[in-house]
C-alpha positions as CSV (number, residue, x, y, z in Angstrom):
1,M,-4.0,-14.5,13.2
2,T,-3.7,-11.0,14.0
3,N,-1.3,-12.1,17.0
4,L,1.1,-14.4,14.6
5,S,4.0,-13.7,12.3
6,G,6.7,-14.9,10.8
7,Q,6.4,-18.5,9.2
8,E,3.6,-19.5,11.7
9,R,1.4,-16.5,10.0
10,A,2.7,-17.8,6.3
11,Q,1.4,-21.3,7.0
12,Y,-1.8,-19.9,8.5
13,V,-2.3,-18.0,5.1
14,Q,-1.6,-21.3,3.2
15,S,-4.1,-23.0,4.9
16,M,-6.7,-20.7,4.6
17,F,-6.6,-20.2,1.1
18,T,-6.2,-23.8,0.8
19,K,-10.1,-24.4,2.6
20,I,-11.2,-21.5,0.3
21,A,-9.9,-21.9,-2.8
22,R,-13.2,-23.7,-4.0
23,R,-15.1,-20.4,-3.4
24,Y,-12.5,-17.8,-3.9
25,D,-13.2,-16.5,-6.9
26,M,-17.1,-16.6,-6.6
27,M,-16.3,-14.4,-3.7
28,N,-14.6,-12.2,-5.1
29,R,-17.1,-11.4,-7.6
30,L,-19.8,-10.4,-4.8
31,M,-17.6,-8.7,-2.6
32,T,-16.4,-6.3,-5.4
33,G,-19.7,-5.9,-7.4
34,Y,-18.2,-7.5,-9.8
35,Q,-15.8,-4.7,-10.3
36,D,-13.0,-6.9,-9.7
37,V,-13.2,-7.8,-13.4
38,R,-12.7,-4.4,-14.5
39,W,-9.6,-3.7,-12.0
40,R,-8.3,-6.9,-13.7
41,R,-7.9,-5.4,-16.9
42,Q,-6.9,-2.1,-15.6
43,V,-3.7,-3.9,-13.9
44,I,-2.9,-5.6,-17.5
45,K,-3.0,-2.2,-19.7
46,L,-0.8,-0.7,-16.6
47,A,1.6,-3.4,-17.2
48,G,2.5,-2.2,-20.8
49,L,2.8,-5.5,-22.2
50,K,3.8,-5.6,-26.0
51,P,3.6,-9.0,-28.3
52,G,5.8,-11.7,-26.7
53,A,6.8,-10.3,-23.4
54,S,7.2,-12.2,-20.5
55,L,4.8,-11.9,-17.6
56,L,5.0,-13.3,-13.6
57,D,1.5,-13.0,-11.9
58,L,2.6,-13.5,-8.6
59,G,-0.2,-14.7,-6.4
60,T,-2.2,-15.7,-8.8
61,G,-4.5,-17.8,-6.8
62,T,-6.8,-19.4,-9.8
63,G,-5.4,-17.8,-12.4
64,D,-7.7,-14.8,-13.0
65,L,-4.9,-12.5,-14.1
66,A,-2.7,-14.3,-15.9
67,R,-5.9,-15.1,-18.0
68,E,-6.6,-11.7,-18.0
69,A,-3.1,-11.4,-19.9
70,L,-3.1,-13.8,-22.3
71,S,-6.7,-13.2,-23.6
72,E,-5.7,-9.4,-24.2
73,F,-1.8,-10.7,-25.7
74,P,-2.4,-14.0,-26.6
75,N,1.7,-14.1,-27.6
76,A,2.9,-13.3,-24.4
77,K,4.6,-16.2,-22.0
78,V,2.8,-15.7,-18.6
79,T,3.8,-17.5,-15.6
80,A,0.9,-17.9,-12.8
81,A,2.9,-18.1,-9.5
82,D,1.4,-18.7,-6.2
83,F,2.4,-20.9,-2.7
84,T,-1.0,-22.6,-2.3
85,L,-1.2,-25.4,-4.5
86,E,-5.1,-26.1,-3.9
87,M,-5.9,-22.4,-5.6
88,M,-3.4,-23.4,-8.7
89,R,-5.4,-26.7,-8.8
90,V,-8.8,-25.1,-8.6
91,G,-7.6,-22.8,-11.3
92,A,-6.1,-25.5,-13.5
93,R,-9.7,-26.9,-14.3
94,Q,-10.8,-24.2,-15.3
95,V,-10.8,-23.0,-19.1
96,G,-7.7,-21.8,-21.0
97,P,-4.3,-23.2,-19.9
98,L,-2.2,-21.9,-17.6
99,D,1.9,-22.3,-16.9
100,F,1.7,-22.7,-13.2
101,S,4.4,-22.7,-10.5
102,A,4.8,-22.9,-6.9
103,A,6.7,-19.9,-5.6
104,D,7.2,-18.3,-2.7
105,A,7.2,-14.4,-2.9
106,L,10.0,-13.7,-0.4
107,R,12.2,-16.1,-2.3
108,L,11.2,-16.5,-5.9
109,P,12.5,-19.4,-8.2
110,F,13.7,-17.1,-11.1
111,E,16.9,-16.1,-12.6
112,N,17.5,-11.9,-12.4
113,E,15.7,-10.1,-15.2
114,S,13.6,-12.8,-16.6
115,F,10.7,-10.8,-16.5
116,D,8.9,-7.5,-18.7
117,A,6.1,-7.2,-15.8
118,V,4.9,-8.4,-12.4
119,T,1.4,-8.2,-11.4
120,S,-0.5,-9.1,-8.7
121,G,-3.8,-9.4,-7.3
122,F,-4.4,-9.1,-3.8
123,L,-1.0,-10.6,-2.6
124,M,0.7,-8.0,-0.8
125,R,-1.2,-7.8,2.3
126,N,-0.7,-11.3,2.8
127,V,3.3,-11.5,3.3
128,I,5.1,-11.6,6.3
129,D,8.1,-9.1,4.7
130,L,6.7,-6.4,2.9
131,K,10.1,-5.3,1.7
132,Q,12.0,-8.6,0.6
133,A,8.7,-9.4,-1.6
134,I,9.0,-6.0,-2.9
135,Q,13.1,-6.3,-3.5
136,E,12.3,-9.8,-4.9
137,Q,10.0,-8.6,-7.8
138,Y,12.7,-5.5,-8.3
139,R,14.7,-8.4,-9.0
140,V,13.2,-10.6,-11.6
141,L,12.2,-7.9,-13.6
142,R,14.1,-6.4,-16.4
143,S,15.0,-3.0,-16.6
144,G,12.1,-0.6,-17.8
145,G,9.9,-3.7,-16.9
146,R,6.8,-2.5,-14.9
147,I,5.1,-3.9,-11.4
148,V,1.3,-3.8,-10.8
149,I,-0.3,-4.2,-7.5
150,L,-3.9,-4.4,-7.0
151,D,-4.9,-4.6,-3.6
152,T,-6.9,-3.6,-0.5
153,T,-6.0,-0.6,1.4
154,R,-7.3,1.3,4.5
155,P,-9.5,3.9,3.5
156,K,-9.9,7.6,4.3
157,R,-12.2,8.9,7.0
158,N,-15.1,10.1,5.7
159,L,-18.7,10.2,5.7
160,L,-19.5,6.7,4.3
161,S,-16.6,5.1,6.8
162,P,-19.3,3.7,9.1
163,F,-20.9,1.8,5.8
164,I,-17.5,0.6,4.9
165,W,-16.9,-0.8,8.0
166,I,-20.3,-2.1,8.2
167,H,-19.9,-4.0,4.5
168,M,-16.3,-5.2,6.2
169,H,-16.9,-6.7,9.2
170,V,-20.3,-7.6,9.1
171,I,-21.5,-8.2,5.4
172,I,-18.5,-10.0,4.1
173,P,-17.5,-12.4,6.9
174,T,-21.2,-13.2,7.1
175,L,-21.5,-13.9,3.5
176,G,-18.2,-15.5,3.4
177,G,-19.3,-18.1,6.2
178,L,-22.5,-18.6,4.2
179,L,-20.9,-19.4,1.2
180,S,-17.5,-21.0,2.1
181,G,-18.4,-22.5,5.5
182,V,-14.7,-20.5,6.4
183,R,-16.2,-17.4,8.2
184,E,-12.6,-17.1,9.7
185,A,-11.1,-16.5,6.4
186,Y,-13.4,-13.9,5.7
187,T,-12.7,-12.1,9.3
188,Y,-8.8,-12.2,8.2
189,L,-9.6,-9.6,5.1
190,P,-11.1,-6.5,7.1
191,D,-7.9,-7.4,9.6
192,T,-5.0,-7.4,7.3
193,T,-6.5,-4.1,5.2
194,E,-6.7,-2.4,8.6
195,G,-3.2,-3.8,9.5
196,F,-1.5,-3.1,5.9
197,V,0.2,0.2,4.8
198,T,-1.7,2.8,3.2
199,A,-1.7,3.3,-0.4
200,E,0.7,6.4,-0.2
201,Q,3.1,4.2,2.2
202,L,3.0,1.4,-0.4
203,A,3.9,4.3,-2.8
204,E,6.8,5.0,-0.5
205,R,8.0,1.7,0.2
206,L,8.2,1.1,-4.0
207,S,10.2,3.9,-4.2
208,E,12.6,3.1,-1.4
209,A,13.1,-0.2,-3.3
210,G,14.6,1.4,-6.4
211,F,11.0,2.0,-8.3
212,K,10.6,5.3,-10.6
213,N,7.6,7.0,-12.0
214,V,5.5,5.2,-8.8
215,G,1.9,5.8,-9.3
216,Y,-1.3,4.9,-7.8
217,Q,-5.1,5.5,-7.7
218,R,-7.8,4.5,-5.0
219,L,-11.2,2.8,-6.1
220,M,-14.4,1.4,-4.5
221,F,-14.6,4.3,-1.9
222,G,-10.8,4.0,-1.4
223,T,-11.1,0.5,-0.2
224,I,-9.0,-0.5,-3.2
225,A,-5.9,0.4,-4.6
226,I,-3.8,-0.2,-8.4
227,H,-0.1,0.7,-8.0
228,H,2.0,0.8,-10.8
229,A,6.0,1.6,-11.1
230,E,8.8,0.5,-13.4
231,K,12.6,-0.5,-12.8
């Protein structure tokens, strides 16, 4: 997979998430020790939603972040968008209706300045053109709107580095393979994390795209980052 690029990589990612869709949420809980539940709440808090606000949850998967937004802001207008249909089909069978929309992060089917906030969870390291994905989110945000990005990131070297490597390269692929039957999908996680920009570099990319008040914080021994910024 690391040798793939462009549309070939995009098709691989779509196929992979189709295969693991039914086990995706359970694996997220196990891999993070249920910390992803807390992270989603933090993402929605940082989105700064107000009653009746419009939110685009991009790369929504089964809709976890979108449901969190609606649980806290029942009157919000939430659009849950993804380019893997099977992930959304699995999400549509879960409790609580969502407004799902098929969407490519590089060519969003929404008009300029359509949303008060855009969130994403574990999306950005998967896109084939990071700059374009950021520009598209900037385009559909209203002035003063907020972007919040939750994703994995390369941790800084420290005493825990060997244990983090074992967790990512041995434990996660083994557990993922046993539960989903698709071990390759869970070797993809450490590969894309190590190949993705650092948290510091992603903050720079947001600033370069025109976002203001860019900030971020690392979580889970530096392997997770939440970025936030304003248009």
